[in-house]
C-alpha positions in Angstrom: 22.3 15.7 -3.7 20.2 13.7 -6.1 17.3 12.0 -4.3 18.3 8.5 -5.5 21.9 8.9 -4.4 20.6 10.1 -1.0 18.2 7.2 -0.7 21.0 4.7 -1.5 23.2 6.3 1.1 20.3 6.3 3.6 19.7 2.6 3.2 23.4 2.0 3.9 23.1 3.4 7.4 22.6 1.0 10.3 19.0 0.6 11.3 17.4 2.2 8.2 16.5 -1.0 6.4 14.9 -2.5 9.5 13.1 0.8 10.4 11.7 1.2 6.9 10.6 -2.5 6.7 8.8 -2.1 10.1 7.0 1.0 8.9 6.0 -0.7 5.7 5.0 -4.1 6.9 3.6 -3.4 10.3 2.1 0.1 9.8 1.2 0.3 6.1 3.5 3.2 5.4 5.1 3.9 2.0 8.8 4.1 2.8 9.7 5.8 -0.5 7.3 8.6 0.4 8.6 8.8 4.0 12.2 9.0 2.8 11.2 11.6 0.2 9.7 13.8 3.0 13.0 13.6 5.0 15.0 14.3 1.8 12.8 17.3 1.0 12.8 18.4 4.6 9.1 19.1 4.3 6.2 19.2 6.6 4.1 21.3 4.2 0.5 19.8 4.1 -0.1 20.6 0.5 3.2 19.1 -0.7 2.7 16.0 1.5 -0.9 15.5 0.2 0.2 15.8 -3.4 3.1 13.4 -2.8 0.9 10.9 -0.9 -1.6 10.8 -3.8 1.2 10.2 -6.3 2.7 7.5 -4.1 -0.7 5.8 -3.5 -1.3 5.6 -7.2 2.2 4.2 -8.0 1.9 1.8 -5.1 -1.3 0.3 -6.6 0.0 0.2 -10.1 3.6 -0.9 -9.7 5.2 -1.3 -6.3 2.6 -3.5 -4.4 2.2 -6.0 -7.3 5.9 -6.3 -7.9 6.6 -6.7 -4.1 3.9 -9.4 -3.9 5.3 -11.3 -6.8 8.9 -11.0 -5.4 7.8 -12.3 -2.1 5.7 -15.1 -3.6 8.8 -16.2 -5.6 10.8 -16.7 -2.5 9.3 -20.1 -1.8 10.0 -23.2 -4.0 7.3 -23.8 -6.6 7.7 -27.4 -8.0 8.1 -28.4 -10.7 9.8 -25.1 -11.5 13.6 -25.4 -10.8 14.9 -23.3 -7.9 17.6 -21.7 -10.0 15.0 -20.5 -12.6 12.6 -19.3 -9.9 15.4 -17.5 -8.0 16.6 -15.8 -11.3 13.1 -14.6 -12.0 12.8 -13.3 -8.4 16.0 -11.3 -8.9 14.5 -9.8 -12.1 11.4 -8.9 -10.3 13.5 -7.4 -7.5 15.3 -5.3 -10.0 12.0 -4.1 -11.4 10.7 -3.3 -8.0 13.8 -1.3 -7.2 13.4 0.6 -10.5 9.8 1.3 -9.7 10.9 2.7 -6.3 13.4 4.9 -8.1 10.8 6.2 -10.5 8.6 7.1 -7.6 11.4 8.9 -5.7 12.4 10.9 -8.8 8.7 11.8 -9.4 8.2 12.9 -5.9 11.5 15.0 -6.0 10.0 17.0 -8.8 7.1 18.1 -6.6 9.2 20.4 -4.4 11.4 23.4 -5.1 14.3 23.0 -2.8 14.4 22.0 0.8 11.7 23.0 3.3 14.0 22.9 6.4 11.9 20.5 8.5 13.9 18.2 10.8 13.7 14.5 9.9 11.3 13.5 12.7 8.9 16.4 12.0 8.9 15.6 8.3 8.3 11.9 9.1 5.4 12.6 11.5 3.8 15.0 9.0 4.2 12.6 6.1 2.9 9.7 8.1 -0.2 11.7 9.1 -0.8 12.8 5.5 -0.5 9.1 4.4 -3.5 8.2 6.4 -3.4 6.2 9.7 -0.1 7.5 11.2 2.6 5.1 12.3 3.5 5.1 16.0 5.9 7.9 17.1 8.5 5.4 18.3 8.7 3.7 14.8 9.1 7.1 13.1 11.6 8.2 15.7 13.7 5.0 15.1 13.9 5.9 11.4 14.7 9.5 12.1 17.5 8.5 14.5 18.9 6.0 12.0 19.0 8.7 9.3 21.3 11.0 11.4 
């Protein structure tokens, strides 16, 4: 299955949006990178390091700035009309989603086929390769939601 279709399906599962938001906001993880590791079924250190480097670069260039702008546009900003601000926020949200898709498709090109690692093992290895690993319980919550 194409990675983007897989990701969209994953986000439709109960608990996945909440688990990924926790991993992102509370533990500094890149959820696109984590989901890629599960999709790729990889715990290969070299693949994870290459993907982490790509994700860090794209985070700094596109994802983090777009996310910060989208979140900043959530609050009213007089004298800008709410409808205009909200419409711009939706445009930025669409750009952020497109940036996530670009990252996911880029990461998908880094692996040849599936590695066979179960979801939790892939998440643990990816989180470790990302830097400061997220708590096991937070990773386990995402893995359980992805079943």
